[in-house]
C-alpha positions as MATLAB code, in Angstrom:
seq = 'MRVAPGLLGKTSRLRSLGLWAIGLAGFLAVVLVALHFGSLQKMLELARSARPGWLLVALLAQGATYLSAAFVWHQALERAGHPLPLRTLVPLGIAKVFTDQVLPSGGISGTMLVVRGLITRRVPGGIAMAAMLVGLVSYDGAYLIVVLASASALWIRHRMNLPLIVGVAIFVVITLAVPAAVLGLKRWGQRKPIAWVGKCLGGTALLRELIDAPTELLRSPRLLMHTIGLQLAIFLLDAMTLWLAFKAVGEVPALWVVFVSFAIASMVATIGPIPVGLGTFEATSVGMLSLLGVSIEVALAGTLLLRGLTFWLPMLPGLWLARRELNRTSDGPAAACASH';
ca = [
       0.128   -0.078   -0.123;
       1.369    3.402   -0.631;
       0.084    6.685    0.120;
      -0.735    9.641   -2.800;
       2.026   11.090   -2.676;
       0.222   14.068   -4.286;
      -2.641   14.477   -1.698;
       0.717   14.175    1.511;
       2.793   16.838   -0.760;
      -0.149   19.027   -0.651;
      -0.818   18.729    2.762;
       2.720   19.037    3.816;
       3.232   22.240    1.828;
      -0.132   23.961    3.150;
       1.509   22.888    6.738;
       4.523   24.242    6.030;
       3.147   27.832    4.562;
       1.136   28.035    7.914;
       4.280   27.465   10.077;
       6.231   29.517    7.693;
       3.237   32.445    8.167;
       3.164   32.339   12.183;
       7.052   32.329   11.673;
       6.999   35.547   10.182;
       4.755   37.048   11.867;
       6.839   36.229   15.042;
       9.819   37.662   13.277;
       8.024   40.792   12.553;
       6.256   41.233   16.288;
      10.160   40.612   17.740;
      11.842   43.431   15.818;
       8.679   45.841   16.677;
       8.774   45.291   20.264;
      12.572   45.924   20.217;
      11.936   48.851   18.534;
       9.505   49.901   20.892;
      11.480   49.434   24.076;
      14.673   50.277   22.281;
      15.890   53.351   20.416;
      15.296   53.660   16.867;
      18.070   56.500   16.341;
      20.242   54.082   17.979;
      19.471   51.673   15.623;
      20.305   54.055   12.677;
      23.216   54.852   14.249;
      24.224   51.617   14.693;
      23.363   50.900   10.750;
      25.618   53.748    9.602;
      28.523   52.764   11.976;
      28.502   49.116   10.819;
      31.599   47.328    9.429;
      31.179   45.476    6.315;
      35.225   43.802    7.008;
      34.109   41.772    9.808;
      31.064   40.701    8.123;
      32.804   39.510    5.552;
      35.116   37.326    8.271;
      31.792   36.082    9.927;
      30.700   35.081    6.657;
      34.067   33.060    6.305;
      33.119   31.747    9.603;
      29.669   30.216    7.939;
      31.290   28.709    5.211;
      33.688   26.954    7.538;
      30.283   25.361    9.346;
      29.632   23.467    6.057;
      33.128   22.318    6.012;
      32.830   20.860    9.282;
      29.511   19.350    8.649;
      31.242   17.713    5.716;
      34.077   16.359    7.530;
      31.493   14.268    9.652;
      30.364   12.443    6.487;
      33.967   12.140    5.330;
      34.793   10.365    8.164;
      32.238    7.814    8.934;
      32.417    7.199    5.160;
      35.687    7.098    5.125;
      35.854    4.704    8.111;
      33.422    2.507    6.244;
      35.675    2.132    3.429;
      33.702    4.244    0.944;
      35.027    7.923    1.028;
      34.031   10.611   -0.767;
      35.728   13.951   -1.641;
      34.954   17.406    0.231;
      33.851   19.041   -3.086;
      31.236   16.904   -2.946;
      30.068   16.672    0.413;
      29.850   20.205    1.062;
      26.777   21.612   -1.413;
      24.974   18.132    0.149;
      25.537   20.200    3.202;
      24.288   23.394    2.189;
      21.426   21.657    0.501;
      20.560   19.962    3.888;
      20.392   23.452    5.575;
      18.000   24.497    2.997;
      15.804   21.435    3.267;
      15.577   21.702    7.206;
      14.646   25.002    6.786;
      11.590   24.854    4.292;
      10.715   21.467    5.802;
      10.097   21.638    9.768;
      10.987   18.008   10.768;
      13.334   18.277   13.375;
      16.004   17.431   11.028;
      14.871   14.431    8.958;
      13.865   16.000    5.809;
      17.562   17.020    5.225;
      19.187   13.845    6.781;
      16.742   12.040    4.256;
      18.198   14.097    1.433;
      21.875   13.196    2.327;
      21.254    9.716    2.808;
      19.385    9.530   -0.901;
      22.457   12.203   -2.159;
      25.155    9.599   -1.256;
      23.338    6.923   -2.500;
      23.227    8.435   -5.810;
      27.091    8.789   -5.428;
      27.459    5.124   -5.444;
      27.636    4.751   -1.946;
      25.706    1.692   -0.618;
      22.501    2.221    1.515;
      23.424    0.366    4.406;
      26.785    2.538    4.507;
      24.750    6.140    3.677;
      21.831    5.159    6.790;
      25.359    4.321    9.135;
      26.881    7.414    7.958;
      23.689    9.405    8.983;
      23.630    7.910   12.039;
      27.032    8.883   13.260;
      26.075   12.497   12.231;
      22.785   12.091   14.496;
      24.458   10.796   17.753;
      27.056   13.084   17.317;
      25.307   16.259   16.619;
      23.125   15.246   19.676;
      26.373   14.832   21.846;
      27.868   17.902   21.211;
      24.382   19.651   21.543;
      23.736   18.417   24.755;
      27.278   19.202   25.602;
      26.639   23.059   24.613;
      23.212   23.443   26.038;
      24.437   21.744   29.390;
      27.371   24.237   29.337;
      25.591   27.618   28.895;
      23.138   26.480   31.422;
      25.897   26.173   33.814;
      27.598   29.258   33.310;
      23.951   30.777   34.263;
      23.906   28.864   36.938;
      27.165   29.812   38.218;
      26.449   33.845   37.817;
      22.594   33.560   39.378;
      20.999   33.984   35.719;
      19.170   30.446   35.903;
      15.276   30.823   36.211;
      12.498   28.322   36.355;
      11.254   28.932   32.642;
      15.239   28.027   31.462;
      15.279   24.941   33.912;
      11.667   23.765   32.008;
      13.108   24.558   28.340;
      16.646   22.374   29.106;
      14.705   19.909   30.559;
      12.292   19.390   27.598;
      15.150   19.940   25.157;
      17.597   16.685   26.803;
      14.237   14.665   26.563;
      13.731   15.290   23.015;
      17.055   15.309   22.457;
      17.834   11.837   24.105;
      14.465   10.991   22.451;
      15.443   11.339   18.521;
      18.516    8.815   18.543;
      16.779    6.240   20.911;
      13.755    6.213   18.616;
      16.321    5.734   15.315;
      17.986    3.109   17.017;
      15.160    1.825   18.406;
      13.668    1.273   14.666;
      16.891   -0.052   13.696;
      16.553   -2.686   16.065;
      12.616   -3.488   15.821;
      12.121   -2.365   12.514;
      11.393   -5.607   10.871;
       8.527   -6.359   13.811;
       4.863   -6.228   11.801;
       3.321   -2.864   13.596;
       6.515   -0.561   12.846;
       6.994   -2.565    9.243;
       3.192   -1.748    8.422;
       3.650    2.084    9.414;
       6.883    2.225    7.419;
       4.785    0.620    4.426;
       1.840    2.811    4.994;
       4.456    5.899    4.872;
       6.079    5.038    1.909;
       8.881    4.471    3.310;
       9.795    0.707    3.224;
      13.039    1.361    1.477;
      13.852    3.556    3.702;
      13.448    1.875    6.790;
      14.950   -1.292    5.046;
      18.302    0.424    4.710;
      18.056    1.600    7.916;
      17.688   -1.871    9.277;
      20.463   -2.904    7.271;
      22.965   -0.320    8.569;
      25.792   -1.578    9.889;
      27.018   -0.794   13.628;
      30.414   -0.881   13.742;
      30.559    3.130   13.050;
      29.087    3.472   16.657;
      31.023    1.442   18.134;
      34.215    3.524   17.455;
      34.476    5.574   20.354;
      37.842    7.423   18.160;
      35.340    8.257   15.276;
      32.552    9.339   17.843;
      35.041   11.577   19.738;
      36.451   12.909   16.311;
      32.380   13.706   14.761;
      31.347   14.873   18.148;
      34.526   17.224   18.085;
      33.454   18.811   14.406;
      30.007   19.080   15.493;
      31.381   21.338   18.424;
      33.066   23.211   16.269;
      30.239   24.184   14.340;
      28.548   25.250   17.186;
      31.510   27.235   18.294;
      31.771   28.779   14.791;
      27.894   29.782   14.586;
      28.635   31.645   18.022;
      31.820   33.208   16.516;
      29.491   34.238   13.419;
      27.493   36.171   16.352;
      30.275   37.847   18.086;
      31.711   39.074   14.611;
      28.053   40.442   14.072;
      28.864   42.419   16.982;
      32.495   43.294   15.781;
      30.469   44.718   12.705;
      28.295   47.144   14.320;
      30.895   48.245   17.281;
      29.894   47.060   20.262;
      31.222   43.740   21.426;
      29.585   41.556   24.314;
      31.919   39.054   26.251;
      32.375   35.797   24.365;
      30.806   33.779   27.270;
      27.827   35.941   26.838;
      27.103   35.602   22.988;
      27.803   32.103   23.250;
      25.303   31.281   25.622;
      22.895   33.757   24.206;
      23.331   31.584   20.974;
      23.171   28.117   22.456;
      19.902   28.985   24.416;
      18.041   30.777   21.401;
      19.441   27.602   19.387;
      17.669   25.164   22.266;
      14.358   27.460   22.538;
      14.283   27.137   18.243;
      14.803   23.463   18.466;
      12.073   22.892   20.875;
       9.661   24.969   19.400;
       7.245   24.447   16.912;
       7.907   27.236   14.282;
      10.023   26.363   11.378;
      14.062   26.833   12.545;
      12.643   29.110   15.494;
      11.803   31.751   12.937;
      10.372   34.429   15.742;
      11.217   32.262   18.473;
      15.153   32.203   17.971;
      15.126   35.892   17.578;
      13.219   36.465   20.322;
      14.733   34.519   22.740;
      18.572   35.878   21.539;
      17.523   39.191   22.229;
      16.024   38.071   25.610;
      19.065   36.564   26.591;
      21.623   39.181   25.763;
      19.681   41.528   27.596;
      19.338   39.921   30.441;
      23.222   39.476   30.444;
      23.932   43.492   30.364;
      23.483   43.866   26.418;
      21.449   47.191   25.435;
      18.363   46.058   23.343;
      19.479   47.879   19.661;
      22.964   46.190   19.985;
      21.071   42.721   20.967;
      18.386   43.353   18.208;
      21.284   44.352   15.202;
      23.494   41.152   16.145;
      20.878   39.113   16.413;
      19.316   40.471   12.959;
      22.932   40.412   10.991;
      23.657   36.569   12.599;
      20.083   35.223   11.063;
      21.059   36.892    7.777;
      24.130   35.324    7.379;
      23.413   31.766    8.614;
      19.178   32.248    7.272;
      18.166   34.232    4.438;
      21.973   34.234    2.753;
      22.242   30.309    2.256;
      18.519   30.562    0.747;
      19.129   31.006   -3.014;
      21.968   28.711   -3.084;
      20.545   26.252   -0.936;
      17.414   26.030   -3.098;
      19.340   25.546   -6.076;
      21.510   22.833   -4.584;
      18.690   20.958   -3.244;
      16.351   20.954   -6.629;
      19.611   19.595   -8.045;
      19.370   16.553   -5.405;
      15.870   16.023   -5.838;
      16.421   15.419   -9.792;
      19.757   13.445   -8.879;
      17.499   11.287   -6.732;
      14.658   10.816   -9.021;
      16.918    9.671  -11.800;
      19.394    7.396   -9.665;
      19.890    4.603   -7.720;
      17.403    6.000   -5.125;
      14.747    6.076   -7.290;
      14.815    2.801   -8.118;
      15.223    1.361   -4.541;
      12.076    3.324   -4.076;
       9.662    1.727   -6.341;
      10.253   -1.626   -4.923;
];
């Protein structure tokens, strides 16, 4: 049994459009509220005094995040005996980011795009899934380290409150549940109830590839340490991008303030229902920076510059690369696999 793809696609598109509309409304609301409590004149002064050279450095830092993501897959594939060059993996990383933004699914949509992209590049389905599992586990491990370290810094400085404690607790549960669910599918995916659900959703081929994926990669402490380190580098580079945005506007908070604010804002965006935290990320970032002593105007300017570099700017190349990957998938080995 196969669910009609046209119906699923239409429902998914309508849901995505609805979430995007809510996110954009929240984003505009954050900007208007910040301008209400801040000073429009100071915002204009910050814009006039902006130094674009620092934005160029921030752009380079963002480019390094895609390189680090590609290295995660490169390490896993090399360990499995199916290495691919970085020049092939970096565009795949950009396409993944775009897909995760447009189709909010907790990163699953982008991850599936990567898996299919690897398969069309002649990587066996099981190996592609194994590399995906390494990426998923290492990402969640690094994310936990970043959020718990940030929460500890806030606790030490007596800035932790009940909403933040609840948010961290929810985040920990979700972050541990996602890889646990995926590994559970791998272990029990052949049992009738799970197999039937996968067949009804049209995901039989993907479920089979997940079940067949070798687990040796996940049992390599050295590989996991390397990939977690690369994922941590991505978080650090993202936080550094925010710090460089502040350098561009001429008022620079302490590095720990920038890092903690970015980590908590990312956490709230992750556990929230809006695509990539549109609105919620900005509100939390500005709120955390203000809580830690940064003026609202500077906090808003830095946050908007960060989102421009990490979210809006990659949209066009991401769209082109995602469409290219989808076309390759429809014409390549993945399509043949999906047809069975």
